[in-house]
N, C-alpha and C positions, 0 to 999 in steps of 0.2 A: 540498805538492806531491805529486801522485799518484805520479809516477815519479821517484824521487830518494832512496830510502833509501840510507844510507851502505853502502859495500862491506863493512864489517865486519859489519854486521847481516845482510846477505845471506849472507855466508860462514857466520856462526854459525847462521842458519836452515837452510842446506843441510846443515851438519854435524849439527845436531840431528835433522833429518829422516832423514839417513842412519843415525844411531845408533838412532833409534826404529823405523824401518821395516826396516832391514837390507838394503836394495837401493836402486838409484838412483830419482830422481824423473823423471816424464815425463808421458805422456798420461793417467796417473792418478797419485794420490799414491803409487802403488806401482810406478812404472816411469819410465824415461827420465831425462834430466837437464836439462830446461828450466830455465833460470836463467842462471848465469854463462856467457854465450855469447861465443865468438870470432867473427871474421869468417867463418871456415870453417863454423862452426855456423849462423850466420845465413844464409849462402848455401845450405847444404844444406836447411834447413827451408823457406826460401822456394821453392826449386826443387821440393821435395817437395809443397808446397802447390799449386804450378802443376800438378804431376802429378795431384794429387787432383781439381783442377778438371776435368781431362779425364774424370773419372768421370761428370760431368754429361752429357757427350756419350755416354758408354757407356750410362748408364741410358736416355737418350733413344733411342739406336739399338736397345737391347734391347726397350724397350716398343714402339717403332715396328714392329720386325720381328714381334713377337708379337701385334700388333693388326691389324685389317683395314685395307685401303688407304683406306677412306672416313673413317678417323679420324686420318690421318697428321698433318695440320696441327694438329689439336687436341693431339696428343702433343707436337709441337715447341713450341707456344705454352705449354703447361704447364711444359715443361722450362725454357724461357728465362725466362718471367715468374716461375715458382716460385723459381728461384735468385735472380733480381733482387730480389724481395720479401724473401727470406731475408737477403740481404746488408744491406738497409736496416733491417729490423726487428731484426736481431741487434746492431745498434749499441746498442740499449737492452737486448735480451735478454742481452747479454754481462755486464752488471752484475748481473742476476738470478742469473747462473751463477757469477760470480767476485767479487762484492762481499763486504762484511763479512757473515759468516754469522749468520743468526737461528736459533740453536740447531741448526745443522747442516742446516736444511731449505731455506733460501732465502738468496741473496745480496742485499744491499741497499747502497746508497750508491755513491760513486765515479762518479756521472754525469758529472762534469766531465773525465773522462779524454780526451774527444773534443777538448777545446781546451787542456787543461792539460799533457798529455804532450808532451814535446819531439819533434822530428822524428827524432832519432837514438835514441829509446827502443826497447828490445827488445820492449816491449809490442805494438808494431805487427806485429812478426814473429809473435808469439804469436797475436794477433787473426786474422791472415790464415790461419793454419793452422786455428784453431778454427772460423772461418766456413765453411771447406770441409767440416768434419765435420757441422755442422748442415745444410748443403746436402744431404749424402747422406741424412741421416735424413728430410728433408722430401720427397724425391723417391720414396721407397720406396712410399708409399701411392698415388702416381700410377699406377704400373704395376698394382698390385693392383686398383684401381677403374676401370681404363681402359675406354673405350667406352660408358659410361653415366653418367658424372659431369659435371655442369655445370661449365663453365670457371670461372665466378665463385665457385661453391661450393668448388672446389679451392683457389683463391687465398686465400679466407678461411681455410681450414684451414691453409695454409702460414704465414699471419700468426700464428695462434694457436700453432702448433708452434714457430716460431722465436722468438716473443716470450715465451712462457710455458712450454709443456710441456717442451720440450727443455732450456731453461736451468734450470728448477727441478729436474728429475730429474738433469741433468748435475751440478748443485751437490752432490747427495748423494754422488756418487762422485769428483768432480774439483774440489771447491770451492776448494781452497787453491792451485791451480796458478799463478794470476796473482800470488800473493804475492811471488814472486821478481821481479816487475816493478813492485811498488809498489801493487797493487790487491788489496784483501781480504787473503787469506792464511789464512783460517780453514778448517778441514776440514769437509766435509760428514759427515753421520752415518755413512754407509757407509764413506767414506774413513777415518774415525777407527777403524773396525773392521777395517781392512786389506783391504777388498774390492779385488780386483785386476782392473782392466779396462784393459789397456794401450792399445789403439787402438779401443775402442768396440764390442766384441762385444755388450755390453749397452746402453751409453749411446747408441750410434749405431744399431746394427742391431736390437737388441732393442726399443728405443723405436720406431724406424721400423716394424718388423714388427708390433708391438702396435697401433700406430695404424692400420696397414693392415687388421688384423683387425677393429678397431672400424668402420672404413670399410666393409668388406664387409658387416657386419651392418646398418649404417645405410642403405646404398644399394641392397642387394639384388643379385641376379644379372642378367646381361645378358638382354635379351629373347631368348627361344628357347634359352637355355643348358640349361634343364632342362625335360623334358616334364611334363605334368600329374601323371603317376605318380611323378615324381622321377627318372626315368631321365636320365642325363647325355647331352647332345648335344655333339659335338665342334665347336668353333669354331676354325678354324685361322688363325693369323696369316698375313700376306700376304708376308713376306719373311724367311725364316730366315737368309740370308746377312747381312742387316742386323743381325739379332739376334746372330749370331756376331761381327760386328765390334764390337758393343757389349760383348760378353763379353770380348774381347781388350783393349779399351780399359779396361774395369773392372779386369782383372787388372793391367795396367800401372799404372793409378792406385793400385791397392791396394799395390803395392810402395812407392810414394811415401808412402802413408798410414802404413804400418808403420815404414818407415825414418825418416820425418819425426817420428813420434810419440816417437822416442827423444830428440829434441831436441838432439843433438850429433853430431859426426862421429867418435865413438869407435869402437873396433874391434867393439863388440857388434852394429853394424848388419849385419855379415856373416851372423851366425846368424839374425838377424831376417829378412833377405832370403831365406835358404835355407828357413826355415820357411814363408815366404809363397809359396814356389814348390812345395815338396813337398806341402803340405796340399791346395791346389786340384787338383794333378795327380792325387792319389789320390781326391779327391772326384769328379772327372770320371769316373775309372775305375770307382769303386764304383757311381755312379749309372747309368752305362751298362750295367754288367753286371747290376745288380739289375732294371732295367727290361727288359733283354733276356730275363732268366729269366721275368719276369711276362708279357710280351707276345709273346715270341718274336722280337723284333727290337731292334736298337740304335737308340734314339730320339735324334735330334739335339738337340731342345729340352731334354730331360731331362739330357743330357750337359752342355750349357752351364750349366744351373742347378746341376748337381753340382759343377762347378768353382767357381761363385760361393758355394755353400754351404760348400765347403772353405775359401774365403777368409774368409767370415764366422766360421766355427768357430775359426779360428786367430787371429782379431783380438784376443781378450781376453788370450791368453797367449803370443804369438809371441816375447816377450822372455825368458820364464822356462821354456820347455820345450825339450827336445832335439829335433833333427830326426826321430829315430825316433818320438817321441811325436807330432810333427806329422803323421807318416804315419797314425797311428791316429786322430787328431782329424779329419783331412781325410776319411779313409775313412768314418768314422761320420757325419760331416757330410753327405756325399753320400747316404748311406742315409736319414738323417733327412729330408732335403729330398725325396727320391723318394717315400718312403712317407707323408710328410706331405702331399704333393700328392694322393695317392690318398685319404687320410683326408678332406681338405677336400671332394673331389668327392662322397664318400659322405655328407657332412654338408650337401650342396647349397650349399656356399659357393663362389662363382665368383671365383677369383683369376686374372686374365688372364695374369700373368707368373709365378705361383707365388712371389710376394714373401713371403707369410707363412711357408711352409715354409723358404725360403732364409734369410730374415733373422731371423724370430722363433724358429722351432724350432732352426735351426742355431746361432743366437746364444746361446740358452739352453744348448744342449749345449756350446758352446765355453767359456762361462763356468764351467760345472760341471767341464769338463775341466781347467781350471787347478788346481782342488783335487785332481784325481786325478794329474796329471802334473807338478806343480810341482817343479823341481829345485833350488830354493834351500834356505835353512835351514828346518828344521822349525819349525812354529809361526807362520811368517810368513803363510801362506795356508792356509785350511781349506776343506774342501768345504761345511761348514755355512754359513760366511760367504758363500761364492760362491753358494750356493743362495738364501739370504735376499736377497742383493743383486740377483741376476738376476731371480728371480721377483717380488720386491718392486717393482723399477723397472718391469718389463714390465706388471705388473698395474696399477700406478698410471698408466702411459702409456695403457693400454687404457681405463681408466675416464675419464680426462680427455678423451681423444680421442673416445670415444663420446658424451659429453655435448656436446662441441664440435660434432660432426657433427650431432647431433640439433637443436642450436640453429640451426646453419646451415640445416638442412633446413626448420626452422620459419619462419625469417625470410626467406630468399631462395630456398630450394629447392636440393636437392642432386642429385636424380636427373633425368636427361634423360628426356623422355617417349618412349613407344614409337615414335611417328612420327619423332622426331628420331634415335632409335637406328637406325631402318630407313633413313632417308636418309643417316645418317652425321653425326658431330659436325662434320666439316669444313664441310659445307653448313649445318647447323642453327645452329652457333655462330659460324662465321667467314665464311659465305657465299663459300666458296672450294673448290677441288678440287686436291689435291696432284698428281694424275695426270690432267690434262685430256684426254689422248689415249686414255684407257682408261675403261671402265665400272667404277666402284668401288662401286656399291650392289648389294645382293643382288638376284638375278633369280629370278623364279618359274619 
């Protein structure tokens, strides 16, 4: 029976993990207390999972606002169908992530959990929360590659990410988590080395950001984004208020992400929530000020992304750093995203929503910051381990995704043609217009 280990074994496993790791279990082997759950715990985690689902709407609104009006329906379709495919494919990907470990690299077995686990198994609560995380990772590349990526090509990428890339890399850091619910239980190789990634600073955001970077290289910049001499041309999104709504929805969902990652309704969720508020607040402030100094004006889009970078940066360690450290982590996260955006432009990499600076660069910084600001017992978390884990996972994600994008491009095509980009993907891909009463194509 997949879910049905005796309570004594579960308690012994939890006690052993506590003794070995020195802090609670959760969204990584080094955080939270997923396992012996009360009804209050179940209710909290499910409610937080629903909050995280709202992040799909947040990402959709953010990408929609940062894109031109003629691509609006395409953005909506990618958001809806991308998550739908993720939820379906992760039914199998879940076992690659949490099944019996093959030398810490890959989960295998446990396929029958879909029909063997009883209706009252806590495994379903755990699954619901986990599918929301892979949904976040999958949608990051959508914004980065917006306005020139074919709809079918993006959907193929989502299938590969949710079915293979994310589960395999997630197993490295979180492989044992489902053991408390009767599935797998073996540690991934990074998890065994006490790599700490509480709520996905690396596994979710680093992986998503690395895949986005691979996608930028594979698909190329939007038509007209750079002149022949390499000079960047500004392409403005059509609705900053929509993007702002998306950012607020994301912040709200992030609170659920971090509180839910703890896995229970214990008192620690208070500090987790405070850190999840302080870091993005200072991220927004530092991003706004830094861009103000550079350009002589406070930029709205940069400020929104500064807040998101602060949220990404605090994701890895919001359970093990003090609020004062969260202040520093968020502040530097905002700066990393701002100057990372400038760097990408100089490298002629066209990131429509600045997903790579926000998720990859700030995600790596946040994982390293755990080693710098960790307030637990000495020896439990090290900067070296955090660096190995974060850079290793992100590099692997980049390589896997780049190969996947190249294969997709070879087989079915990834980049929309110049004429399709000119007309807009709404018309070219969906034969529709999101704003029929207005002209949404570029005019000479």
